[in-house]
N, C-alpha and C positions, 0 to 999 in steps of 0.2 A: 143159738139163734134158731127160731122156728123156720120151717120151710116156707110158711106163708110170708114171714118177714123177709126171708131171703129173696123170694119172688118179687116182692114189692120194691126192695132195694135195687135189684137188678133191672127191673122195669124203669125205675127212676134214672138209673145210670144210662140206660139206652136212650131214654127221652132227652136227657141232658146232652149226650153226645150228638144226637140228631140235631139239636138246636145249635150246637157249636159248629156243626158242619157248614152252616151258612152264615157264620159270624166271622169276625176278624180274629177270634181266639182259637188256638189249636193246642191240643195236649202236647207236651214236650216229651220226647223219648231220647235218651242218651244211652247208646250201646257201646261199650268198650271205649268210653270217652269221646265217642263220635255222635254229634247231634244229627238225628235223622228226621226227615220231613215225612208227612203223610204219603203213603205209596200212591203213585199215579197209575193210570190205566196202562201207560206204556211200560212201566216197570213190571207191572203184573203180567202183561203178555210176555215180556222178556224172560221173567222167572219161570213161567209155564213152558216157554220154548226150550229152555235149557234143563228143564226138569229139576229145578232147584230143590235140594234136599230139605230146605227150610219150609217150602210150601208142601212138598210131598211127604213130610213127616218121616223122612229117612234119617239114619244116623248122620248128624251134621258133621262135616269135615271143617277144618280150619279154612280151607279154600272156599267152601260153600258159605260159611259165616262172613268171611271177608267180602265175598261177592254181594251178598244180601245187604250188608251194611253200606257198602260203597255205592250201590245203585240208588239207595235211599238217602245218602248223606247230603247234607246241605253244602259240604265242601267238595262235592263231585265236580271235577273239572275236565275239560278237554285238552288242557295243556299237558303235553306228553311228559315233560320233566316233572312237573308238580304231581301229576297222577302217579307216576312210578314211585316218587318219593313218599307220598302219602300212603300208598298201598303197602309199601315196604314196612313202614312203621306201624300201620294198622295190623298187618299180619303178625308182626312180632308181638304187639300188645295183646292181641287175641290169643295167640299161642301161649303166652305167659299167663294170662288171666285164667285160661282153662285149667291150668295146673294148680290153681288156688281155690279157696272157698268162694271167692268173688265170681268164679266162673258160673256158679249156679244162678247168682243174681243177674249176670249178663244174659244168660239164656232165657231167664224168666222175662226180662224186659223185651228181648227180641220176640219171644212168643206173644207177649202182650201187644207188640206192634203189629204182628201178623194178624192176630185176632181182631184188633181194632180196625185194620184195613179191610178185612173180609166179612165182618159181622153183618154188614148191610146187604150182602149178596141176595138178589131178588128171587128167592125160592117161592114156588107156588105148588099147589097140590098136584097139578098135572105133571110138572117136572120132577116131583118127588117120586112118582110112580115109575116102576121099572118096566119100560116097554121095549121089547127087543126089536131092533131094526138093523138088518144086515146091509142095507144100502148106504152108500156114502153120499152125504149131503153135497150139493153143488157149491155151497158157500161155507166159510168157516164161521164158528160162533163169534170170533173176534170181529170179523167184518160185519156181522149182523148187529153186534152191539154198537159199533161205531156208526153204522148207518141209522140205527134206531134213534140214537140221541142226536146225531148231526142233522138228520132230516127233520126231526120235530122242532129243533131250536135254531135251525138255519146256521149251523156251525160247520166249519171245515173239519174233516176227520182228524187233522193234526191237533186241532184245539181240544178235541175229545181225548186224544192220547195224552195230552199234558194235564188233563183234569184229575184232581184227587179221586182215587178209586171209590171212596165212600159216596162222594157226590154223584158220580156216574151211576152207581147202583141205585141211589135214591131217585134219580131222574128216571131210570128204567122202570122202577116200581110205579112212579106217577104216570108214565106213558101207558103202561099196561093197564093200570086201574081205570084210565080214561078210555082207552081204545079197545080193550078186550072185555067183552060182556061177562064172561064167566070166570074172570080172573079172581083167584082166591089165594092171596099170599099167605105163606106160612109164618108163624111166629118165629122170632130169632132162635137160633140153636140154643143159646144160653137159657132162654125161658122154657123151651121144651125140655131141656135137660133137668131143670128144677121140677117141672111137672112130672117127669118120669121118675125122679127121685121120690116125689110124694106118693105116686101110685105104688112104687115098690115098697114103700114104708107101710102103706095100707094093706098090701098083700101079706107082708110079714106079720102084721098085727092080727090079721084075720086067719092066718095059717095055723 
């Protein structure tokens, strides 16, 4: 497959997913036999707070995988008995799967779920630049995100927390495109990676 075709197919995939974000259709992810829903803003903040190895790309432990799947599972429950029972069997299933060839497929689906959830992160050229700042901000980035969306659309912050993460990121980009005069969003990471691959190929051919 040529790099040009790879770029076109990836762009079409991203456009399709962006359309699905606002439809009643959602991609289905099943990890270790557990159906998981799109990551919400609340789950993302929780995973960042505990420094989940799944998000931070550290070596995943069985506990880290169980935690990630459970937080996103459609069967997540507050019922103490049910929760303990389901977590017990989920942990056993994951530990067993990791010892087989199916463990590779399980990890691939989980990584796909992470990438799907985070690929709409609203990066711009200013945020991409490394500017050193030793002072501590008076507010957290999480609070800014909640306020930015809640204020614009007259929502309660709790409603934003329960929103699918991709939708929240999409709304952030819209808000910034409308309200920030010099807002210049970056292309998604996957498209920039393909362009980088193309430039490396050109350099090799010219070298």
